[in-house]
C-alpha positions as CSV (number, residue, x, y, z in Angstrom):
1,P,189.7,75.1,-14.1
2,S,187.3,74.6,-11.3
3,L,184.9,77.3,-10.1
4,I,187.2,77.9,-7.1
5,D,190.2,78.3,-9.3
6,E,188.3,80.8,-11.5
7,F,187.2,82.8,-8.4
8,L,190.7,82.8,-7.1
9,Q,192.0,84.2,-10.4
10,F,189.2,86.8,-10.3
11,L,190.0,87.7,-6.7
12,R,193.7,88.0,-7.3
13,A,193.2,90.2,-10.3
14,R,190.8,92.5,-8.6
15,H,192.2,92.6,-5.0
16,G,195.7,91.3,-5.1
17,K,197.8,88.6,-3.5
18,L,196.8,89.2,0.1
19,A,193.1,88.7,-0.5
20,A,193.9,85.5,-2.5
21,H,196.2,84.3,0.3
22,V,193.5,84.9,3.0
23,F,190.9,83.1,0.8
24,Q,193.2,80.1,0.3
25,H,194.1,80.0,4.0
26,R,190.4,80.0,5.0
27,L,189.5,77.4,2.3
28,A,192.2,75.1,3.8
29,G,190.5,75.4,7.2
30,G,192.8,78.0,8.7
31,Q,191.6,80.7,11.1
32,T,191.7,84.3,10.1
33,R,193.4,85.4,13.3
34,E,196.3,83.1,12.5
35,L,197.2,85.6,9.7
36,F,197.3,88.7,11.9
37,G,200.9,90.0,11.9
38,K,202.1,87.2,9.6
39,A,200.4,87.9,6.3
40,G,199.5,91.5,7.1
41,S,198.2,93.8,9.8
42,R,194.9,93.1,11.5
43,H,193.4,96.0,9.5
44,A,194.8,94.7,6.2
45,I,193.5,91.2,6.8
46,K,190.0,92.6,7.7
47,Q,190.1,94.6,4.5
48,A,191.0,91.5,2.6
49,I,188.0,89.7,4.1
50,A,185.7,92.6,3.0
51,D,187.3,92.4,-0.5
52,I,186.7,88.7,-0.7
53,K,183.0,89.1,0.2
54,S,182.6,91.9,-2.3
55,A,184.4,89.8,-5.0
56,A,182.2,86.8,-4.3
57,H,179.1,88.9,-4.9
58,D,180.5,90.4,-8.1
59,F,181.8,87.0,-9.4
60,A,178.5,85.4,-8.8
61,A,176.6,88.2,-10.5
62,K,179.0,88.2,-13.4
63,S,178.6,84.4,-13.9
64,G,174.9,84.8,-14.8
65,D,174.2,81.6,-12.8
66,P,171.1,82.2,-10.5
67,A,172.0,79.2,-8.4
68,L,175.5,80.6,-7.7
69,V,174.1,84.0,-6.9
70,S,171.6,82.4,-4.5
71,M,174.4,80.2,-2.9
72,V,176.6,83.3,-2.3
73,Q,173.7,85.3,-0.8
74,R,172.8,82.4,1.6
75,A,176.5,82.0,2.6
76,M,176.8,85.8,3.3
77,S,173.5,85.8,5.3
78,A,174.7,82.8,7.4
79,E,178.1,84.4,8.0
80,K,176.4,87.7,9.0
81,A,174.2,85.8,11.5
82,T,177.2,84.0,13.0
83,V,179.1,87.3,13.4
84,G,176.0,88.8,15.1
85,K,175.8,85.9,17.5
86,R,179.5,86.3,18.4
87,R,179.1,90.0,19.0
88,A,176.0,89.5,21.2
89,A,177.9,86.9,23.2
90,V,180.9,89.2,23.7
91,G,178.5,92.0,24.8
92,K,177.0,89.9,27.6
């Protein structure tokens, strides 16, 4: 199985079907807001996103691969910066 398949199995085992569904939807290019009310409540989807982020950190750490750990950390930092910019733009 691919690294993505392994992570998906890890995610599903740790956080259930909703987190796996949200991950697959985003991986396919879908927008998170498209899932609100369809796959779960807004709160449930946001919790699934937090679970995915936590699982990504744990999966990378468990892999023992420093390159994967670094890649996940960079991705999370970039995502955090994007969210910060969005919040700043809304606040203006």
